C-alpha positions in Angstrom: 3.6 313.2 203.6 0.6 312.8 201.4 -2.2 313.6 203.9 -6.0 313.5 203.5 -8.2 315.8 205.5 -12.0 315.4 205.7 -14.0 318.0 207.6 -13.1 321.7 207.1 -15.1 323.5 209.7 -14.1 325.9 212.5 -11.5 323.5 213.8 -10.6 321.5 210.6 -9.7 324.5 208.4 -6.9 325.9 210.6 -5.6 322.4 211.5 -5.4 321.5 207.8 -3.7 324.9 207.2 -0.9 324.1 209.6 -0.2 320.8 207.7 0.0 322.8 204.4 2.3 325.3 206.0 4.6 322.5 207.1 5.0 321.4 203.5 2.7 318.3 203.4 0.7 317.5 200.3 -3.0 317.8 201.4 -6.0 316.2 199.7 -9.2 317.7 201.2 -12.9 317.0 201.1 -16.0 318.6 202.8 -19.7 318.7 202.2 -19.3 322.4 201.7 -16.9 324.2 199.3 -13.3 323.9 200.3 -12.2 327.3 201.9 -10.1 329.5 199.6 -7.6 329.9 202.4 -6.6 326.3 201.9 -6.8 326.0 198.1 -4.7 329.2 197.9 -2.0 327.3 199.8 -2.1 324.3 197.5 -4.8 322.1 199.1 -6.2 319.7 196.5 -10.0 319.4 196.6 -11.4 315.9 196.1 -15.1 315.1 195.3 -15.3 312.2 197.8 -13.6 310.6 200.8 -12.8 307.7 198.6 -10.6 309.8 196.4 -8.9 311.4 199.4 -8.1 307.9 200.8 -6.8 306.7 197.4 -4.4 309.6 197.2 -3.2 309.9 200.8 -1.0 307.9 203.1 -2.7 309.2 206.2 -6.4 310.2 206.2 -7.7 312.5 208.9 -11.4 313.1 209.7 -12.6 316.0 211.7 -16.4 316.1 211.7 -19.1 316.8 214.3 -20.4 313.5 215.7 -20.4 309.7 215.7 -22.8 309.2 212.7 -20.8 311.7 210.7 -17.6 309.8 211.2 -19.4 306.6 210.3 -20.7 308.1 207.1 -17.3 309.6 206.2 -15.5 306.3 206.6 -18.1 303.7 205.5 -20.8 305.6 203.5 -21.1 305.6 199.8 -17.8 306.7 198.2 -16.3 306.9 201.7 -12.8 306.6 203.0 -12.9 302.8 203.4 -13.6 302.4 199.7 -10.4 304.1 198.8 -8.0 302.5 201.3 -5.3 300.1 200.5 -3.3 298.0 203.0 -0.7 299.9 205.1 -2.5 303.3 205.2 -3.5 305.0 208.5 -6.9 306.5 209.3 -6.9 309.1 212.1 -10.2 310.4 213.5 -9.8 313.7 215.3 -13.5 314.2 216.0 -15.0 313.8 219.4 -17.3 310.7 219.3 -18.4 307.6 221.1 -15.6 305.4 222.5 -17.7 302.3 221.9 -18.3 303.1 218.2 -14.7 304.1 217.8 -13.6 300.6 218.7 -16.0 299.2 216.1 -14.7 301.6 213.4 -11.1 300.7 214.3 -11.9 297.0 213.8 -13.5 297.6 210.4 -10.5 299.7 209.3 -8.0 297.1 210.7 -9.8 294.4 208.7 -8.8 296.3 205.5 -5.2 296.1 206.5 -4.9 299.6 207.8 -4.2 301.2 211.2 -6.6 303.4 213.1 -6.0 306.1 215.6 -8.6 308.0 217.6 -7.1 311.4 218.3 -9.7 313.9 219.6 -8.5 317.3 220.6 -9.1 320.0 223.2 -8.4 323.7 222.9 -11.2 324.9 220.7 -10.9 327.3 217.8 -8.2 329.3 219.6 -6.1 326.2 220.0 -6.7 325.1 216.4 -5.6 328.4 215.1 -2.5 328.6 217.4 -1.5 325.0 216.8 -1.6 324.5 220.5 -4.3 321.8 220.8 -4.1 319.0 223.3 -4.3 315.7 221.3 -5.4 312.5 223.1 -4.6 309.4 221.1 -5.7 305.8 221.2 -4.2 303.2 219.0 -1.0 301.2 218.1 2.4 302.7 218.9 3.7 302.2 215.4 0.9 304.2 213.8 1.2 306.9 216.5 4.9 307.2 215.8 4.2 307.6 212.1 1.6 310.3 212.6 3.2 312.1 215.5 5.0 314.7 213.2 1.6 315.7 211.9 0.1 315.9 215.4 3.0 318.1 216.4 2.1 320.7 213.7 -1.4 320.9 215.1 -0.9 320.7 218.8 1.6 321.0 221.7 0.4 318.3 224.2 0.3 315.0 222.3 -0.2 311.9 224.3 -0.7 308.2 223.3 -3.1 307.2 226.1 -3.7 303.6 225.2 -5.5 301.4 222.7 -8.3 302.3 220.3 -11.1 304.0 222.2 -8.9 305.3 225.0 -8.4 308.6 223.2 -12.1 309.2 223.0 -12.6 308.2 226.6 -10.0 310.8 227.6 -11.8 313.4 225.6 -15.1 312.6 227.3 -13.3 313.0 230.7 -11.9 316.3 229.4 -15.3 317.6 228.5 -16.7 316.7 232.0 -14.0 318.8 233.6 -14.5 321.7 231.1 -18.3 321.7 231.6 -18.0 321.7 235.4 -15.3 324.4 235.4 -17.4 326.6 233.1 -20.3 326.2 235.6 -18.1 327.0 238.5 -16.7 330.1 236.9 -20.1 331.2 235.9 -21.5 330.8 239.4 -18.6 332.6 240.9 -18.8 335.6 238.6 -22.6 335.7 239.0 -22.3 335.6 242.8 -19.7 338.4 242.8 -21.7 340.6 240.4 -25.0 340.2 242.3 -23.1 341.0 245.6 -22.1 344.3 244.0 -18.5 343.6 243.2 -16.9 344.3 239.8 -16.7 340.9 238.1 -13.8 342.0 235.9 -11.7 342.9 239.0 -12.8 339.7 240.8 -11.7 337.7 237.9 -8.4 339.5 237.8 -7.8 338.8 241.5 -8.8 335.1 241.1 -6.3 334.7 238.2 -3.5 335.0 240.7 -4.8 332.4 243.2 -5.5 328.7 243.4 -8.8 329.1 241.5 -6.9 330.2 238.4 -7.6 328.2 235.3 -7.6 328.5 231.6 -11.4 328.6 231.6 -11.4 331.4 234.2 -8.9 333.2 231.9 -10.6 332.7 228.5 -14.3 332.0 229.3 -14.4 334.3 232.3 -13.4 337.1 230.0 -16.1 336.0 227.5 -18.7 336.1 230.3 -17.7 339.5 231.5 -17.7 340.9 227.9 -20.8 338.9 227.0 -19.1 337.5 224.0 -20.8 334.2 223.2 -19.8 334.0 219.5 -18.9 330.3 219.3 -15.4 329.0 219.6 -17.1 325.7 220.7 -20.8 325.5 220.4 -23.1 324.5 223.2 -24.7 321.8 221.0 -21.4 320.1 220.5 -20.7 320.1 224.3 -24.2 318.7 224.8 -23.2 315.9 222.4 -20.0 315.2 224.5 -21.9 315.2 227.8 -24.4 312.8 226.2 -21.5 310.5 225.6 -20.4 310.9 229.2 -23.9 310.2 230.6 -24.7 307.3 228.4 -21.3 305.8 229.2 -21.9 306.3 232.9 -25.2 304.5 232.6 -23.5 301.6 230.9 -20.9 301.5 233.6 -23.5 301.8 236.5 -21.8 305.1 237.4 -23.4 308.3 238.8 -22.1 311.6 237.4 -24.5 314.0 239.1 -22.8 317.3 238.4 -22.2 316.4 234.7 -25.9 315.8 234.5 -26.7 319.2 236.0 -24.3 320.9 233.5 -26.1 319.2 230.7 -29.4 320.5 232.1 -28.0 324.0 232.0 -26.9 323.6 228.4 -30.4 322.3 227.7 -31.8 325.4 229.2 -29.6 327.5 226.9 -30.7 325.6 223.9 -34.3 326.1 224.9 -33.6 329.9 224.8 -32.2 329.6 221.2 -28.6 329.2 222.4 -27.6 325.9 220.9 -25.1 327.7 218.7 -23.7 330.0 221.5 -20.2 329.4 222.8 -20.3 327.0 225.7 -19.3 329.8 228.0 -22.9 330.9 227.4 -24.0 328.4 230.1 -23.8 331.5 232.2 -27.0 332.8 230.7 -29.0 329.9 232.1 -27.7 330.7 235.5 -28.4 334.4 235.0 -32.0 333.5 234.1 -32.4 331.6 237.4 -30.8 334.5 239.3 -32.7 337.3 237.5 -29.4 339.1 237.2 -26.7 339.5 234.5 -23.0 339.5 235.2 -21.9 343.2 235.2 -25.4 344.6 235.7 -25.7 347.3 238.4 
């Protein structure tokens, strides 16, 4: 396929790389220089999203937030300006479900299909091509793009119509945030009580409390490795979507709100760019104790 890819950051670069490895022709654009690891594999840099869309059959966007998607699609020299009828636009960013439905309508009005296909799995999943991909949109477009999704992820699900993929991603981020908080509290409790948190984690990995977050982020917490795979500021953005959506639905999400406050506390300590497992540090500040400290 001729594929366009816009947004070549921590996630986008390895995702695009998998498509190149699979033999697809890739047209790429980013506000920063295109990484050499992609051009060396044959990626074709384009000066604008418009040129990407003119050349490609399927155009993928992978950018940080709702306004960035809007700008990439509908800004000056954006994707919409280069589209022709029959093409497919796939947004793999994590953005507002409400705005997604509006973006989809505008792309549909140009005679093109739209899929919202946010991902979960972070930098590790992007590099390993093991992402979970949650898709909203028409079945026919999904079937066309599914071979591309399969090169980037392992658990690919068409959830429903446009916006439902983003709604699923918000739900995912609620679960991830609350589980990070639970793992952080548990390891902090164990450490303050005098137990070895590494051995506690090892024991818990064999029980009902086991989870991917205990496995990966529990290890990060014990090793105090908060180099970002997924930045706190991005998780804050996702929880803002959850909380603003909850307000619109007259729905209370009390523990989602408390996790957001812990992320806010980390940001206040200069940690907006920490990995989201760094939520632990806000709890450590409240406890006056670091995990692993004697």
